[in-house]
N, C-alpha and C positions, 0 to 999 in steps of 0.2 A: 504494500500500500504506500503511495507517495506521501511525502511529508504534509502536503496541503490537506489531504484527506484525514490524516491523523489529527492535525490541528482542529479541523472542522468537527471531528468526532469528540474531541476533548471539550470544545466550546459547547457542543450540543448537550453535554451533561449539566450545564449550568444556565441554560437559557429556557425561557418560556416558549410556548408554541412548538414543543418538540415534535408533536404529531405532524405539523405543517412542514417542518424541516425534513422529516423522514419522507413524507409524501412527495415533496419536490425532488428529493434525491432519487426516489424510486422511479419517477417518471422521466427524469432528465439525465440521471447519472452524475449529477453534481449537487453539492450542498449550496443553499442560498448564501450569498454574501450580504445582501440587503433584503431581509425578510419582509420589510414593509411593502416592497414592490409586489410580492406574491400575495400578500394579504389583500392589497388593493385590486389585484387582477381577478380576485374571486368575489368582488363586490358588484352585484348587478345594480343597474340604475334604479330599480324599484325599492332598494333598501340601502341608500347611500350611507357613508360613514363621515363623521366630523373629524377633520384633521386638526392637529395641534394649532394650526394657523387660524382655525375657526371656520374654514371653508368646508363645504360638503363635497364629497368626491365619490366616484364610482369607477368602473373599469373601462369606460368607453374610450378614453384616450389610449390606454394600453392595447385595447382591442384594435384600434386604428393602426397603431404601430405594428402589432403582431401580424395583422392582415398583410401589410406591405412586406414584412420580412418573409412570411410564408410564400407570397407570390414570387419574390426574388429567388429564394432558395430552391423552390420547386421548379421554377423556370430554368435555372442553371443546371439542376439535376437532369431534367428531361432533355435539355439541349445536348448534354454530353452523352446521355444514354441512347438517344435516337438521332444520330448524326445525319441520316438520310431523309428524315421526315420534314414535311413542309410546315409553315407557320400555323395553318389551320389545325393540323393534327396536334401540334404542341400546345396551342391555346386550348383546345378542347380537352386534352388530357389533364393539363394543369387545372382547369376549371373543375373537373370531376374530383380532383384531390382536395382542393381548397373550398369547395362549396359547403354551405352550412350543414347539409344533410350528412356529409362525410365527417366533418369536424365534430358534429354532435355525436355521431356514432363513436368516434375516437374518444371523446370526452367521457362517455358512459363506460367504455372499456377501461379507461384510466381511472375511473371512479372520481372524476372531477366533480360530478354532480353532488357528491356527498360533502363537498367542501364549499360549494357556492353559497354566498349570502344573498338571498332573494326573497321577496314576499311570496306567500303561498299563491295568491291569485295570479301573480305574474307567471309563476312557474307553470300553472295549469293552462295558461293561454299562449305562452311563448315557448315553443318546443326547441328553440335554438339557444336558450340561455347557456346550456352546457357547451355548445360549439363556440359561442361567443367568448366564453371563459377560456377555452383552449387558445384562441387567438390572443387574448389578453395575457395569458401565461407565457406565450411565445414572446410577446412584447416585453414582458418583465424579465424573462431570461436573457433576451438580447441586451437589455440595458445592464443587467447584472453581470453577464459573462462575455459579452462581445459577439461579433458576427461569426467567427470561426466555430466557436462552441455551439452557437445557436444553429449553425448549418449542420453540424454533426448530430445534434439532438433531433432536428427535424427529419433529416434523411434516415438516420439509423433507427430512431425510436418511434417515428410516426409513419413515414412513407414506406420504408422497406419492411417494417414489422407488421403494419396493419393494412397494406394494400396489395392485392394481386394485380400487378400491372398488365399481365396478359389478358385477364378478364376485363380490366378497367378500360383498356383501349378499344374494346369491342362493345362496350355498353352504350346505350343510347338514352340514358336517364337525364342528361343535362341539356335541356331545351335551349337555353341561352347559347351554349357552345355550338349546338347544331345550327341555330339561326345565324350566328356570326360566321360560321363556315360557309353557309349558303350565300350570305352577302359578299363574302370575299370572293367566292367562285364567280358570281355574276357582277362584281364591282358595284354593288348597290350601297349607298350611304345609309348608315343606321344610327339612330339616336334614341337613347333611353331618357325620357323626360319624367321627372317627379311632378305629377300634376296635383296631388292632394295628400294631406296627412290627416287622418281621422283618428278616432279613439273608439275602442269597444266599450262594452258595459262596465268593464273593470278599470277603465282608464288607460289601458295599454295602447300604444300608438299603432296605427295601421297605415301602411304606405300604399299609395296608388301610383303606378308607373304606366305611362303610355309609350308605345314604340312607334317611331316614324321610319319608314323605309323610303329613301329617296324623296323625303319631304311629304310622303303620303301617310296619313294615319293608318296604322295597321290593326292595333288592338291594345287593350290595357289589362292590367292585372293587379291584384292586391296581395299583401302579405304582412306579417308581423316584423319583417325587416325589409330593407330596400332590395337585398339580394333575392329574397323570397318573392317579392313582387315582380322582379325581373324575370324569374323563372316562370311564374304564372302567366305573365304577359307573353313571354317567348313561346310558351306552349300553344297559346291561342293563335299566335301569328303563324307558327308552323302548321297548325291544323288548317288555317285559312289559306295558306299558300298551296296546300295539297288539294283543297276542295273547291276553291274559288278561282277558276281560271281567269275571268276578267280582271280580278284584283291583281293576280300575279302578273298579267300582261301590263296592267297599269304601272306597277312597280318597276318592271323591266324597262318600260318606256322612258323612265327617268335617267337611264344610264347613257352617258355620252359616249358614242362610238370612239374607239381608239384609232 
């Protein structure tokens, strides 16, 4: 055992939150340096905590950072793994790994759900709290240990351990990725526009996204996260492209010939 791990174990005997220290080590392979980062990563916006500064905080900023780190690491990993594949394939495969459904599944497997601080009604309505916490934990780990260790954690303990890439590249569950591939194939401009933010009966936010293809309204969809609304809208657009020939022709007519 390296000296740093010995020191970490000695410190662990004298600190509070031993359970959280052990949990983070078990899922990442490293002990926390700044345990406060990980505490915050597990705080959902429905049940914020008050910082010593007097400000209320949750894990949304860490979630934003972790999302970006995940995208970068997974993109780099797939770029090296599939040197002959085109952009559409790489984009689609990356999306299948980092999508909320996948991260939520990973969070459950890692027992992240047992450590998340969230109100009961939010947990019952938002099925992606666990996946969001995984992104926040990635953000916390990146700040705590740097990019190289974050890269190793993501590749070895998330991607390679919990995904069957052979099956993944042949799955068709990610409607947004399929739609993006279609627009790239036909050189159609695509825009995802957040048109409204609503709330359900428990006060949870619901996002409504509309998709424009070549400036033509295609469909809209709703979800408890922006990504979920993107998926719902993309599914409706794919269905419409397959069944509505006049609509498809209208969209293709917006493409400027090369």
